[in-house]
VMD Tcl script that builds the backbone (N, CA, C; Angstrom):
set m [mol new atoms 258]
animate dup $m
set s [atomselect $m all]
$s set {name element resname resid chain x y z} {
  {N N UNK 1 A -92.774 114.715 241.677}
  {CA C UNK 1 A -91.890 113.047 240.666}
  {C C UNK 1 A -90.283 113.803 239.771}
  {N N UNK 2 A -89.832 114.573 239.709}
  {CA C UNK 2 A -88.475 115.386 239.251}
  {C C UNK 2 A -87.220 115.113 240.228}
  {N N UNK 3 A -87.892 114.796 241.656}
  {CA C UNK 3 A -86.897 114.432 242.652}
  {C C UNK 3 A -86.837 112.788 242.626}
  {N N UNK 4 A -87.646 112.005 242.401}
  {CA C UNK 4 A -88.378 110.619 241.658}
  {C C UNK 4 A -86.851 110.132 240.834}
  {N N UNK 5 A -87.023 111.077 239.779}
  {CA C UNK 5 A -86.210 110.792 238.740}
  {C C UNK 5 A -84.998 111.318 238.532}
  {N N UNK 6 A -84.731 112.356 238.866}
  {CA C UNK 6 A -83.478 113.245 238.953}
  {C C UNK 6 A -82.576 112.889 239.537}
  {N N UNK 7 A -83.091 113.117 240.702}
  {CA C UNK 7 A -81.609 112.013 242.538}
  {C C UNK 7 A -82.189 110.451 242.561}
  {N N UNK 8 A -83.401 110.354 243.105}
  {CA C UNK 8 A -83.386 108.615 243.503}
  {C C UNK 8 A -83.317 107.819 242.695}
  {N N UNK 9 A -83.708 107.892 241.773}
  {CA C UNK 9 A -83.082 107.147 240.397}
  {C C UNK 9 A -81.645 106.068 240.576}
  {N N UNK 10 A -81.215 107.492 239.957}
  {CA C UNK 10 A -79.938 108.126 239.647}
  {C C UNK 10 A -78.735 107.488 241.632}
  {N N UNK 11 A -79.452 107.650 242.549}
  {CA C UNK 11 A -78.789 107.195 243.636}
  {C C UNK 11 A -78.802 106.148 244.247}
  {N N UNK 12 A -79.893 105.006 243.374}
  {CA C UNK 12 A -80.301 103.530 243.383}
  {C C UNK 12 A -79.181 103.193 242.685}
  {N N UNK 13 A -79.153 103.966 241.173}
  {CA C UNK 13 A -78.233 103.237 240.114}
  {C C UNK 13 A -77.264 102.970 240.833}
  {N N UNK 14 A -76.064 104.099 241.540}
  {CA C UNK 14 A -75.448 104.064 242.445}
  {C C UNK 14 A -74.907 102.894 243.329}
  {N N UNK 15 A -75.904 102.643 243.862}
  {CA C UNK 15 A -76.037 101.529 245.058}
  {C C UNK 15 A -76.419 100.779 244.501}
  {N N UNK 16 A -76.037 100.110 243.564}
  {CA C UNK 16 A -77.690 99.396 243.329}
  {C C UNK 16 A -75.655 98.058 242.225}
  {N N UNK 17 A -75.210 99.531 241.272}
  {CA C UNK 17 A -74.156 99.267 240.833}
  {C C UNK 17 A -74.588 98.613 239.248}
  {N N UNK 18 A -73.995 97.283 239.235}
  {CA C UNK 18 A -73.741 96.449 237.380}
  {C C UNK 18 A -75.240 95.801 237.534}
  {N N UNK 19 A -74.859 95.186 238.925}
  {CA C UNK 19 A -76.501 93.954 238.965}
  {C C UNK 19 A -78.156 95.235 238.310}
  {N N UNK 20 A -77.785 96.305 238.661}
  {CA C UNK 20 A -79.185 96.617 237.356}
  {C C UNK 20 A -78.709 97.053 236.631}
  {N N UNK 21 A -79.748 95.958 235.695}
  {CA C UNK 21 A -79.426 95.967 234.208}
  {C C UNK 21 A -80.324 97.104 233.446}
  {N N UNK 22 A -81.177 98.160 233.633}
  {CA C UNK 22 A -81.797 99.260 233.404}
  {C C UNK 22 A -82.969 99.219 234.726}
  {N N UNK 23 A -83.585 100.814 234.499}
  {CA C UNK 23 A -84.710 101.364 234.839}
  {C C UNK 23 A -85.601 101.669 234.182}
  {N N UNK 24 A -86.934 102.165 234.273}
  {CA C UNK 24 A -88.130 103.280 233.632}
  {C C UNK 24 A -88.833 103.371 234.740}
  {N N UNK 25 A -89.263 104.558 234.054}
  {CA C UNK 25 A -90.589 105.334 235.443}
  {C C UNK 25 A -91.408 106.285 234.504}
  {N N UNK 26 A -92.340 105.118 235.631}
  {CA C UNK 26 A -93.615 105.923 234.943}
  {C C UNK 26 A -94.696 106.668 235.484}
  {N N UNK 27 A -95.599 108.386 235.155}
  {CA C UNK 27 A -95.784 108.433 235.869}
  {C C UNK 27 A -97.536 108.012 235.558}
  {N N UNK 28 A -98.177 107.816 236.489}
  {CA C UNK 28 A -99.573 107.443 236.210}
  {C C UNK 28 A -100.497 108.994 235.569}
  {N N UNK 29 A -101.104 108.737 234.990}
  {CA C UNK 29 A -102.293 109.708 233.969}
  {C C UNK 29 A -103.481 109.444 234.138}
  {N N UNK 30 A -103.912 107.833 234.083}
  {CA C UNK 30 A -105.288 107.958 234.584}
  {C C UNK 30 A -105.653 107.010 234.351}
  {N N UNK 31 A -106.625 106.051 234.694}
  {CA C UNK 31 A -107.228 105.205 233.904}
  {C C UNK 31 A -108.345 104.777 232.541}
  {N N UNK 32 A -109.145 103.923 232.623}
  {CA C UNK 32 A -109.690 102.772 231.885}
  {C C UNK 32 A -110.862 104.186 231.411}
  {N N UNK 33 A -111.542 104.622 232.617}
  {CA C UNK 33 A -112.368 105.650 232.028}
  {C C UNK 33 A -111.584 107.649 232.123}
  {N N UNK 34 A -112.515 107.807 231.616}
  {CA C UNK 34 A -111.910 109.025 230.347}
  {C C UNK 34 A -112.259 110.675 231.510}
  {N N UNK 35 A -111.024 110.767 231.810}
  {CA C UNK 35 A -110.767 111.592 232.644}
  {C C UNK 35 A -110.336 110.992 235.287}
  {N N UNK 36 A -110.581 110.107 234.474}
  {CA C UNK 36 A -109.837 109.393 236.295}
  {C C UNK 36 A -108.730 109.155 236.633}
  {N N UNK 37 A -108.708 109.555 237.518}
  {CA C UNK 37 A -108.000 109.632 238.034}
  {C C UNK 37 A -106.663 108.537 238.427}
  {N N UNK 38 A -105.484 108.327 237.618}
  {CA C UNK 38 A -104.764 107.149 237.693}
  {C C UNK 38 A -104.632 105.811 239.009}
  {N N UNK 39 A -104.107 104.670 238.619}
  {CA C UNK 39 A -104.390 104.060 240.773}
  {C C UNK 39 A -103.417 104.154 240.709}
  {N N UNK 40 A -102.391 104.491 240.358}
  {CA C UNK 40 A -100.769 105.193 241.181}
  {C C UNK 40 A -100.364 105.908 240.429}
  {N N UNK 41 A -99.610 106.603 241.175}
  {CA C UNK 41 A -98.751 107.952 241.258}
  {C C UNK 41 A -97.969 107.726 240.118}
  {N N UNK 42 A -97.697 106.329 240.110}
  {CA C UNK 42 A -96.510 106.657 238.869}
  {C C UNK 42 A -95.607 105.091 239.562}
  {N N UNK 43 A -95.076 104.600 238.776}
  {CA C UNK 43 A -93.622 102.914 238.170}
  {C C UNK 43 A -92.558 103.193 238.032}
  {N N UNK 44 A -91.742 102.480 239.129}
  {CA C UNK 44 A -90.170 102.624 238.542}
  {C C UNK 44 A -89.639 101.373 238.919}
  {N N UNK 45 A -89.448 100.965 238.139}
  {CA C UNK 45 A -88.514 99.582 237.250}
  {C C UNK 45 A -87.633 99.111 237.584}
  {N N UNK 46 A -86.618 97.921 238.051}
  {CA C UNK 46 A -85.770 97.871 238.281}
  {C C UNK 46 A -85.750 96.668 237.658}
  {N N UNK 47 A -84.619 96.474 236.651}
  {CA C UNK 47 A -84.452 95.078 235.652}
  {C C UNK 47 A -82.449 94.574 235.956}
  {N N UNK 48 A -82.670 93.767 236.565}
  {CA C UNK 48 A -81.773 92.511 237.041}
  {C C UNK 48 A -82.153 90.810 236.548}
  {N N UNK 49 A -80.453 90.585 236.447}
  {CA C UNK 49 A -80.552 89.198 235.123}
  {C C UNK 49 A -81.081 88.050 236.081}
  {N N UNK 50 A -81.703 88.046 237.512}
  {CA C UNK 50 A -81.850 87.190 238.507}
  {C C UNK 50 A -82.748 87.943 239.319}
  {N N UNK 51 A -83.387 87.130 240.918}
  {CA C UNK 51 A -84.471 87.640 241.563}
  {C C UNK 51 A -83.645 87.517 242.819}
  {N N UNK 52 A -82.476 86.582 242.483}
  {CA C UNK 52 A -81.200 86.372 243.366}
  {C C UNK 52 A -80.087 87.619 242.961}
  {N N UNK 53 A -79.579 88.407 242.373}
  {CA C UNK 53 A -78.936 89.748 241.728}
  {C C UNK 53 A -79.885 90.744 242.468}
  {N N UNK 54 A -80.706 90.485 242.285}
  {CA C UNK 54 A -81.775 92.349 243.261}
  {C C UNK 54 A -81.601 91.886 244.531}
  {N N UNK 55 A -81.599 90.643 245.405}
  {CA C UNK 55 A -81.760 90.595 246.586}
  {C C UNK 55 A -80.281 91.241 247.067}
  {N N UNK 56 A -79.560 90.671 246.536}
  {CA C UNK 56 A -77.812 90.409 246.038}
  {C C UNK 56 A -77.935 92.297 246.616}
  {N N UNK 57 A -78.055 92.545 245.704}
  {CA C UNK 57 A -77.628 94.071 245.298}
  {C C UNK 57 A -78.371 94.892 246.026}
  {N N UNK 58 A -79.925 94.612 246.419}
  {CA C UNK 58 A -81.428 95.619 247.135}
  {C C UNK 58 A -80.241 95.428 248.916}
  {N N UNK 59 A -80.989 93.800 249.431}
  {CA C UNK 59 A -80.930 93.992 250.389}
  {C C UNK 59 A -79.543 94.277 251.422}
  {N N UNK 60 A -77.961 94.900 251.188}
  {CA C UNK 60 A -77.235 96.082 251.831}
  {C C UNK 60 A -77.419 97.469 251.520}
  {N N UNK 61 A -78.510 97.479 250.698}
  {CA C UNK 61 A -78.759 98.823 250.413}
  {C C UNK 61 A -80.294 99.013 251.005}
  {N N UNK 62 A -80.776 98.473 251.265}
  {CA C UNK 62 A -82.718 98.707 251.726}
  {C C UNK 62 A -82.718 99.691 252.663}
  {N N UNK 63 A -81.905 99.931 253.638}
  {CA C UNK 63 A -82.455 101.232 254.394}
  {C C UNK 63 A -82.267 102.356 253.937}
  {N N UNK 64 A -80.693 102.833 253.051}
  {CA C UNK 64 A -80.583 104.151 252.406}
  {C C UNK 64 A -81.867 104.057 251.152}
  {N N UNK 65 A -81.736 103.032 249.951}
  {CA C UNK 65 A -82.969 103.527 249.187}
  {C C UNK 65 A -84.173 103.152 250.004}
  {N N UNK 66 A -84.487 103.292 250.543}
  {CA C UNK 66 A -86.216 103.256 252.093}
  {C C UNK 66 A -85.846 104.569 253.111}
  {N N UNK 67 A -85.093 104.798 253.293}
  {CA C UNK 67 A -84.979 105.793 253.628}
  {C C UNK 67 A -84.939 107.183 252.757}
  {N N UNK 68 A -84.651 107.145 251.926}
  {CA C UNK 68 A -85.521 108.345 250.886}
  {C C UNK 68 A -86.507 108.039 250.535}
  {N N UNK 69 A -87.062 107.605 250.606}
  {CA C UNK 69 A -89.099 107.533 250.279}
  {C C UNK 69 A -89.680 108.863 250.920}
  {N N UNK 70 A -89.200 109.856 251.947}
  {CA C UNK 70 A -89.511 110.834 252.100}
  {C C UNK 70 A -89.447 112.088 251.801}
  {N N UNK 71 A -88.605 111.541 251.030}
  {CA C UNK 71 A -88.102 112.577 250.335}
  {C C UNK 71 A -88.150 113.396 248.977}
  {N N UNK 72 A -89.600 112.145 248.416}
  {CA C UNK 72 A -90.983 112.823 247.563}
  {C C UNK 72 A -92.122 112.026 247.245}
  {N N UNK 73 A -92.653 111.487 248.089}
  {CA C UNK 73 A -93.339 110.659 248.715}
  {C C UNK 73 A -93.768 110.599 250.108}
  {N N UNK 74 A -94.996 110.431 250.017}
  {CA C UNK 74 A -95.975 109.816 251.520}
  {C C UNK 74 A -96.479 108.561 251.301}
  {N N UNK 75 A -96.554 108.096 250.097}
  {CA C UNK 75 A -97.066 107.240 249.848}
  {C C UNK 75 A -96.898 105.306 250.211}
  {N N UNK 76 A -97.382 104.876 250.298}
  {CA C UNK 76 A -96.252 103.418 250.934}
  {C C UNK 76 A -96.472 102.768 249.582}
  {N N UNK 77 A -94.751 102.538 249.136}
  {CA C UNK 77 A -94.795 101.760 248.330}
  {C C UNK 77 A -94.714 100.389 248.149}
  {N N UNK 78 A -95.262 99.912 246.882}
  {CA C UNK 78 A -96.194 98.652 246.981}
  {C C UNK 78 A -94.513 97.560 246.016}
  {N N UNK 79 A -93.563 96.587 246.327}
  {CA C UNK 79 A -93.411 96.153 245.989}
  {C C UNK 79 A -93.574 94.880 245.602}
  {N N UNK 80 A -93.324 94.427 244.176}
  {CA C UNK 80 A -92.984 93.223 243.155}
  {C C UNK 80 A -92.904 92.407 242.730}
  {N N UNK 81 A -92.235 91.303 242.747}
  {CA C UNK 81 A -90.832 91.264 241.923}
  {C C UNK 81 A -91.917 90.292 240.907}
  {N N UNK 82 A -90.902 90.677 239.674}
  {CA C UNK 82 A -91.741 89.746 238.886}
  {C C UNK 82 A -90.651 89.336 237.790}
  {N N UNK 83 A -90.953 88.730 236.540}
  {CA C UNK 83 A -90.296 87.984 235.283}
  {C C UNK 83 A -91.546 88.839 234.007}
  {N N UNK 84 A -89.619 88.953 233.904}
  {CA C UNK 84 A -89.686 89.769 231.987}
  {C C UNK 84 A -90.384 88.640 231.414}
  {N N UNK 85 A -91.126 87.993 230.757}
  {CA C UNK 85 A -91.496 87.037 230.048}
  {C C UNK 85 A -91.034 87.060 228.147}
  {N N UNK 86 A -91.588 89.100 228.034}
  {CA C UNK 86 A -91.246 88.981 226.825}
  {C C UNK 86 A -90.950 90.243 226.460}
}
mol reanalyze $m
mol bondsrecalc $m
mol representation Tube
mol addrep $m
């Protein structure tokens, strides 16, 4: 988590530039059952004005961003594109 927060996310920010409006990182602690394991180790959220802005910024940098994943995880990422409603 330290590498992800302090190295990977800043690198991603530099690569994506002004298209990236904000990021958040969440560390999974558990689920509804007390003492249970979280379904996800963590979640990283990236915010863009539009899905098109994401594509234009991420596409050319995808190989470098995804190539850094083995430096902090062996978990296959799940990528979801969403619209923030509230």
